[in-house]
Each structure stands twice: as structure tokens, then as C-alpha cells.
ZATORMAR-99970 format. One line per 4 residues: number of its first residue (from 0); for each residue x, y, z of N, C-alpha, C. Coordinates in steps of 0.1 Angstrom, whole numbers. Layout:
REM residues N
NUM) X Y Z X Y Z X Y Z; ... $
This chain:
REM residues 262
0) 748 2097 506 757 2105 497 750 2116 491; 749 2127 498 742 2139 493 751 2149 486; 761 2154 494 770 2164 489 780 2158 479; 781 2165 467 790 2161 457 803 2168 458 $
4) 814 2161 458 828 2167 458 833 2167 444; 837 2179 439 841 2180 425 856 2180 424; 861 2173 414 876 2172 411 878 2177 397; 885 2188 395 887 2194 382 901 2190 377 $
8) 902 2184 366 915 2180 360 919 2190 349; 931 2195 351 937 2204 340 951 2199 338; 956 2202 326 969 2197 322 972 2198 307; 984 2196 304 988 2197 290 983 2184 282 $
12) 980 2186 270 976 2175 261 987 2165 260; 983 2152 263 993 2141 262 999 2137 275; 995 2144 286 1001 2141 299 993 2130 307; 983 2124 300 976 2113 306 964 2118 315 $
16) 959 2129 312 948 2135 320 935 2127 319; 931 2123 307 919 2114 306 921 2101 312; 933 2095 311 936 2082 317 935 2083 332; 939 2095 337 938 2097 352 924 2098 356 $
20) 915 2104 347 901 2105 350 895 2091 352; 899 2082 343 895 2068 344 900 2061 357; 912 2064 360 918 2058 372 910 2063 385; 908 2076 386 901 2081 398 886 2076 398 $
24) 879 2076 387 865 2072 387 864 2057 387; 874 2049 384 873 2035 383 865 2030 371; 866 2038 361 858 2035 349 867 2036 336; 861 2034 325 868 2036 312 859 2045 303 $
28) 853 2055 310 844 2064 303 851 2075 295; 863 2078 299 871 2088 293 880 2082 282; 880 2088 270 888 2083 259 903 2086 261; 911 2076 261 925 2078 264 933 2078 251 $
32) 943 2087 250 952 2087 238 966 2088 243; 976 2086 234 990 2086 237 998 2096 229; 991 2104 221 998 2114 213 995 2128 218; 999 2138 211 997 2152 216 985 2159 211 $
36) 976 2152 204 963 2158 200 952 2154 210; 946 2165 216 936 2162 226 924 2156 220; 919 2146 227 905 2141 224 894 2148 232; 898 2155 242 888 2162 251 886 2176 245 $
40) 875 2177 237 872 2190 232 861 2197 240; 853 2190 247 843 2195 255 845 2189 269; 837 2195 279 838 2189 292 833 2175 292; 840 2166 300 836 2153 302 835 2151 317 $
44) 824 2145 322 821 2144 336 817 2129 339; 820 2125 351 816 2112 356 815 2112 371; 804 2106 376 801 2105 390 805 2092 395; 810 2091 407 814 2078 414 814 2080 429 $
48) 813 2069 436 813 2070 450 824 2062 456; 829 2067 468 840 2061 475 838 2063 490; 837 2052 498 836 2053 512 824 2063 517; 813 2061 510 802 2069 514 802 2084 509 $
52) 812 2087 501 813 2101 496 810 2101 481; 802 2110 476 800 2111 461 809 2121 455; 816 2117 445 825 2125 437 821 2127 423; 826 2138 417 824 2141 403 837 2145 397 $
56) 842 2138 388 855 2141 381 852 2148 368; 859 2159 366 856 2168 354 869 2169 346; 869 2164 334 880 2164 325 879 2176 316; 889 2185 315 888 2197 307 897 2195 294 $
60) 895 2204 285 903 2204 273 918 2206 276; 927 2199 269 941 2199 272 948 2213 269; 957 2217 278 965 2229 275 975 2226 264; 976 2235 255 985 2233 244 979 2226 232 $
64) 966 2224 232 959 2218 221 961 2227 208; 968 2222 198 971 2230 187 958 2234 178; 947 2226 180 935 2229 173 926 2239 179; 930 2244 191 921 2254 198 929 2266 201 $
68) 923 2278 199 929 2290 203 929 2292 218; 938 2300 224 938 2302 238 925 2307 244; 918 2315 236 905 2320 240 895 2309 242; 895 2299 233 886 2287 233 890 2279 246 $
72) 903 2277 248 907 2269 260 902 2275 273; 904 2288 274 900 2296 286 885 2295 288; 878 2297 277 863 2297 278 858 2283 282; 864 2273 277 860 2259 281 863 2256 295 $
76) 875 2261 300 878 2259 314 868 2267 323; 865 2279 318 855 2287 326 842 2280 327; 838 2273 316 826 2265 316 826 2255 327; 838 2249 329 840 2239 340 838 2245 353 $
80) 842 2258 355 840 2264 367 826 2266 371; 817 2268 361 803 2269 364 798 2256 370; 804 2245 366 800 2232 371 804 2230 385; 814 2237 390 819 2236 404 815 2248 412 $
84) 806 2256 408 803 2268 415 798 2266 429; 793 2254 432 789 2252 446 800 2247 455; 812 2244 449 823 2240 456 832 2231 448; 845 2232 451 855 2225 444 864 2218 454 $
88) 864 2204 454 872 2197 464 887 2198 461; 891 2197 448 905 2198 444 907 2200 429; 917 2207 426 922 2208 412 933 2198 411; 933 2189 402 945 2181 399 952 2186 387 $
92) 964 2192 389 972 2197 378 981 2185 373; 977 2180 362 983 2167 357 996 2170 349; 1007 2164 353 1019 2166 346 1025 2152 343; 1034 2152 332 1040 2140 328 1055 2141 327 $
96) 1061 2141 339 1076 2142 339 1081 2155 342; 1076 2166 336 1080 2179 338 1069 2189 335; 1070 2201 341 1060 2211 338 1065 2221 329; 1059 2224 318 1063 2234 309 1059 2248 313 $
100) 1066 2258 308 1063 2272 310 1048 2275 307; 1044 2268 296 1030 2270 291 1020 2266 302; 1023 2254 309 1014 2249 319 1014 2258 331; 1025 2263 335 1026 2272 346 1019 2285 344 $
104) 1021 2291 332 1014 2303 328 999 2301 327; 995 2290 322 980 2287 321 974 2286 335; 981 2279 344 976 2278 357 975 2291 364; 985 2299 362 985 2313 368 974 2321 362 $
108) 971 2319 349 961 2326 343 947 2323 349; 945 2310 351 933 2305 357 931 2311 371; 942 2312 379 942 2318 392 939 2333 391; 944 2339 381 942 2354 380 928 2357 375 $
112) 923 2350 365 911 2354 358 899 2348 364; 900 2335 368 888 2327 372 888 2325 388; 899 2321 393 900 2318 408 906 2330 415; 913 2327 426 921 2337 433 933 2330 440 $
116) 941 2337 448 953 2331 454 950 2319 463; 938 2318 468 934 2307 477 934 2293 469; 934 2294 456 933 2281 448 945 2273 450; 957 2279 454 969 2271 457 966 2260 467 $
120) 958 2263 477 956 2254 488 947 2242 484; 941 2244 472 932 2233 467 937 2227 454; 950 2228 452 955 2223 440 966 2212 443; 964 2200 437 974 2189 439 980 2187 425 $
124) 994 2187 425 1001 2183 413 1002 2168 412; 997 2162 401 997 2148 400 1007 2144 389; 1017 2138 393 1028 2133 383 1024 2119 379; 1020 2118 366 1015 2105 360 1027 2097 354 $
128) 1024 2085 351 1033 2076 344 1047 2074 351; 1046 2074 364 1058 2072 372 1058 2058 378; 1065 2049 372 1065 2035 375 1069 2032 389; 1078 2040 395 1082 2038 409 1074 2046 419 $
132) 1061 2048 416 1053 2056 425 1052 2051 439; 1054 2038 441 1053 2033 455 1066 2034 463; 1077 2038 456 1090 2040 463 1091 2055 467; 1090 2058 480 1090 2072 485 1103 2079 482 $
136) 1114 2071 482 1127 2077 480 1128 2082 465; 1123 2074 456 1123 2077 442 1114 2089 439; 1103 2089 446 1093 2100 444 1099 2113 449; 1106 2113 460 1113 2125 465 1124 2130 455 $
140) 1131 2120 450 1141 2124 440 1135 2130 428; 1124 2125 423 1117 2130 411 1112 2144 414; 1106 2146 426 1101 2159 430 1112 2169 431; 1124 2165 436 1135 2175 436 1140 2178 422 $
144) 1140 2168 413 1144 2171 400 1134 2180 393; 1121 2178 395 1111 2187 388 1113 2201 394; 1115 2202 407 1116 2215 414 1127 2224 409; 1138 2217 405 1150 2224 401 1149 2230 386 $
148) 1138 2228 379 1137 2232 365 1137 2247 364; 1129 2254 373 1129 2269 373 1122 2274 385; 1124 2287 388 1120 2293 400 1104 2293 401; 1098 2295 390 1083 2295 390 1077 2282 394 $
152) 1084 2271 390 1080 2258 393 1082 2254 408; 1093 2259 413 1096 2257 427 1086 2263 436; 1082 2275 432 1071 2283 439 1058 2276 439; 1055 2271 427 1042 2264 425 1041 2251 433 $
156) 1052 2243 433 1052 2231 441 1051 2235 456; 1058 2245 460 1058 2249 474 1044 2254 479; 1037 2261 470 1024 2267 474 1013 2257 473; 1014 2248 464 1003 2239 462 1001 2229 474 $
160) 990 2222 474 986 2213 485 996 2202 486; 1000 2195 475 1009 2184 475 1012 2180 461; 1023 2173 459 1027 2166 447 1026 2151 449; 1018 2144 441 1016 2130 442 1020 2123 430 $
164) 1027 2112 432 1031 2103 420 1022 2091 419; 1018 2089 407 1010 2077 404 1014 2071 390; 1009 2060 387 1011 2054 374 997 2050 368; 996 2053 355 983 2050 348 985 2043 335 $
168) 991 2031 335 995 2024 323 982 2020 316; 982 2018 303 971 2014 295 966 2000 298; 953 1998 300 948 1985 303 945 1977 290; 956 1972 284 954 1965 272 966 1956 269 $
172) 965 1946 260 976 1937 257 979 1927 268; 991 1922 268 995 1911 277 996 1916 292; 999 1929 293 1000 1935 307 988 1940 312; 976 1938 306 964 1944 310 960 1941 325 $
176) 962 1929 329 958 1925 343 967 1932 353; 980 1932 350 990 1938 359 987 1953 360; 985 1959 348 983 1974 347 970 1978 354; 960 1969 354 948 1972 361 950 1973 376 $
180) 959 1964 381 962 1964 395 970 1976 399; 979 1980 390 987 1993 392 978 2005 393; 968 2005 384 958 2016 384 950 2016 397; 947 2005 403 939 2004 415 947 2010 427 $
184) 960 2006 427 969 2012 438 970 2027 437; 971 2032 424 972 2046 422 959 2053 426; 948 2046 423 934 2052 427 933 2053 442; 937 2043 449 936 2043 463 944 2055 469 $
188) 956 2057 463 965 2068 468 958 2081 466; 952 2083 454 945 2096 451 933 2098 460; 925 2088 462 912 2089 469 915 2092 484; 925 2085 489 929 2088 504 933 2102 505 $
192) 941 2107 495 945 2121 496 933 2130 496; 923 2127 487 911 2136 487 903 2136 500; 903 2124 507 896 2123 519 903 2130 531; 916 2128 532 924 2132 544 931 2146 542 $
196) 934 2150 530 943 2161 528 936 2173 521; 924 2171 517 917 2182 508 905 2188 515; 904 2201 513 892 2208 518 882 2210 507; 875 2221 508 865 2224 498 866 2239 495 $
200) 869 2242 482 870 2256 478 858 2261 471; 854 2273 475 842 2279 469 847 2291 460; 846 2289 447 851 2299 438 845 2313 441; 853 2323 438 848 2337 439 836 2338 430 $
204) 828 2349 432 816 2351 424 819 2349 409; 811 2340 403 812 2337 389 804 2347 380; 798 2357 387 790 2367 379 800 2374 370; 796 2377 358 804 2385 349 817 2378 346 $
208) 818 2364 347 830 2357 344 834 2359 330; 824 2357 321 827 2359 306 833 2373 303; 827 2383 311 832 2397 309 847 2398 313; 850 2391 324 864 2392 329 873 2385 319 $
212) 869 2374 314 877 2367 304 879 2376 291; 868 2382 287 869 2390 275 878 2402 278; 877 2408 290 885 2419 293 900 2415 293; 903 2404 299 917 2399 299 922 2397 285 $
216) 914 2390 276 918 2388 263 920 2401 255; 911 2411 257 913 2424 250 926 2430 255; 929 2430 268 941 2435 273 953 2428 267; 952 2415 266 963 2407 260 966 2411 246 $
220) 955 2413 238 957 2417 224 963 2431 223; 959 2440 232 964 2453 232 979 2454 235; 983 2445 245 997 2444 249 1005 2439 238; 1000 2429 231 1007 2423 220 1009 2433 209 $
224) 998 2441 206 999 2452 196 1010 2462 200; 1010 2466 212 1020 2476 217 1034 2471 216; 1036 2458 219 1049 2452 217 1053 2451 203; 1044 2448 194 1047 2448 179 1050 2462 174 $
228) 1043 2472 179 1045 2486 175 1059 2490 180; 1062 2486 192 1075 2490 198 1087 2483 190; 1085 2471 186 1095 2464 179 1097 2470 165; 1085 2474 159 1086 2481 146 1093 2494 147 $
232) 1090 2501 157 1097 2514 160 1112 2512 161; 1116 2502 169 1130 2500 171 1137 2496 158; 1131 2488 150 1136 2485 137 1138 2497 128; 1128 2505 128 1128 2518 120 1140 2527 125 $
236) 1141 2528 138 1151 2536 144 1165 2531 141; 1166 2518 141 1179 2511 137 1183 2514 123; 1173 2514 114 1175 2517 100 1179 2531 98; 1173 2541 105 1176 2555 104 1191 2557 109 $
240) 1194 2551 120 1208 2552 126 1218 2547 116; 1215 2536 110 1225 2530 101 1226 2539 88; 1215 2545 83 1215 2554 72 1223 2566 75; 1221 2571 87 1228 2583 92 1243 2581 93 $
244) 1246 2569 98 1261 2565 99 1267 2565 86; 1261 2559 76 1266 2558 62 1267 2571 56; 1257 2580 58 1257 2593 53 1269 2602 59; 1271 2600 71 1282 2608 78 1296 2603 73 $
248) 1297 2590 71 1309 2584 66 1312 2589 52; 1301 2589 43 1303 2594 30 1307 2609 29; 1300 2617 38 1303 2631 38 1317 2634 43; 1322 2626 52 1336 2628 57 1346 2625 47 $
252) 1343 2616 38 1352 2613 27 1351 2623 16; 1338 2627 13 1336 2637 2 1342 2650 5; 1341 2655 17 1345 2668 21 1359 2668 28; 1366 2657 27 1379 2657 34 1389 2666 27 $
256) 1399 2672 34 1409 2681 28 1416 2673 17; 1420 2681 7 1426 2675 -5 1439 2668 -2; 1447 2673 8 1460 2667 11 1460 2653 16; 1448 2649 20 1446 2635 25 1448 2625 14 $
260) 1445 2630 2 1446 2620 -10 1459 2621 -17; 1468 2630 -12 1481 2632 -19 1491 2622 -13 $
């Protein structure tokens, strides 16, 4: 087992990303939570082997983490890219029931700033917490439902490698034994997908990556300022027009012919 195949997990906080990392790696090394506050503030990595192949799963900071600025999230994901600079087996875009606009925009941002168009072919959408994941008909129905949310989402699902349904219930309480078995079935499904359906992506040159991120963020700030200035100008123009309208109305009354008032 010499070559290491890297799996990069990205997704919104609370979608079960860290739980999925435990499912894939067959460990409990990643801290799992059930609320919307991300526990993953820095990169978390774990190595494991399967059928003679060595894998490394990399859990990234959650999208939508209210405690981190977008710049911090982008930089932390960029740090993960340095970890996979020799090759990336697959990105798992983790969703929990539906994909938000924020997730789509963040993924497109990663494609634009860090990767390129080819990354579509190396991205699998993983739908977590789907109890009927072994029922192909229910999976297709759920895929259709998700696809109908918006055009951007339909395009993303069409362009990506695949959409896979799994379940990652917590291994605790009375259902711990059953839930552990469910996780094992989900794990087998994901690992077979990695072996038979996934290639190996080599990121574009990571030289000056921080510069590209900084350039993007600077441009974003500039666009935001221009939009704010435009909005301010529109408000000022609206005020001027309203004042002019009132002034015209007042003058028309003030200088109206005398017989109008008789």
C-alpha cells in the first residue's frame, strides 16, 4: 500500500460531514455533533486501508460556520488542497436533505479559485441521513426531488460524478448495535464507489494559491463597495426626484391663475 488516495470532505455545518468521515475511515476519530455549530475548526485527517489500498480522509471546516469569516473558510479549504497536491481521489460534497444556495456558491468558488472545471468529474455528492438508502427506487425519488430545487443544483448533479445515498446514524444508546451495522453497509457502498467509479485528480499548480485567494477576496470587496455606492446613488436620486416633484407641485399651485380659486 504505497500510493495514498485522498478523499476531501466539504459541506455545510450540521450535514453530518464529520460523522461521514468516521463512517468512511471505520473509526471514531472525528468529533460528531448534531447542531449547526461546526466542531471542525482545523483540518482533521485519518489514514485507513481497504482492499490493499491506502486512503486518507480529510475533513474540512463546515460551510456556513457563523464563527468564521468566508476568508477564513476559504483559506482553510486551501490548506486542505496543499495536503492533496499530489493527487485527489474524490471530493465528497456532503448534503443533508437539500443543497442550499450557499453550498452551491461555495463549491463553485472552490472550482473557480482553487480547482478548475475538471473537478466536476472527481466530485461525488453524498446525501447523508437517508434511512432508505438501500432502496434504489426511494433513492431515485429523492434525487429527483433534490434536482428540482433549482437550475444550478440540476446542473451540479448532472456534471458531478455521482449522487450516493447513505445513512450515518449515531452509534449510541439502545440502537448502537443496529446503527453500527447501518454504518458498515454505508461504508461498503462508499468504498466500492471509490474503487470502481473514481479516478485521480491532480490539482492545477498550487503556486501563488494564497495570492489568487487574496485577489479574489479583494475583487469581492471592491464589487461589494461598488454595489453599495450604486445603491446609495439610487437612493439619493430617488430623494432628489421626490423633492423635485413636490417643488413642481407647490409651484403649480402657487403660480396658478387667480380664476382657478374663484
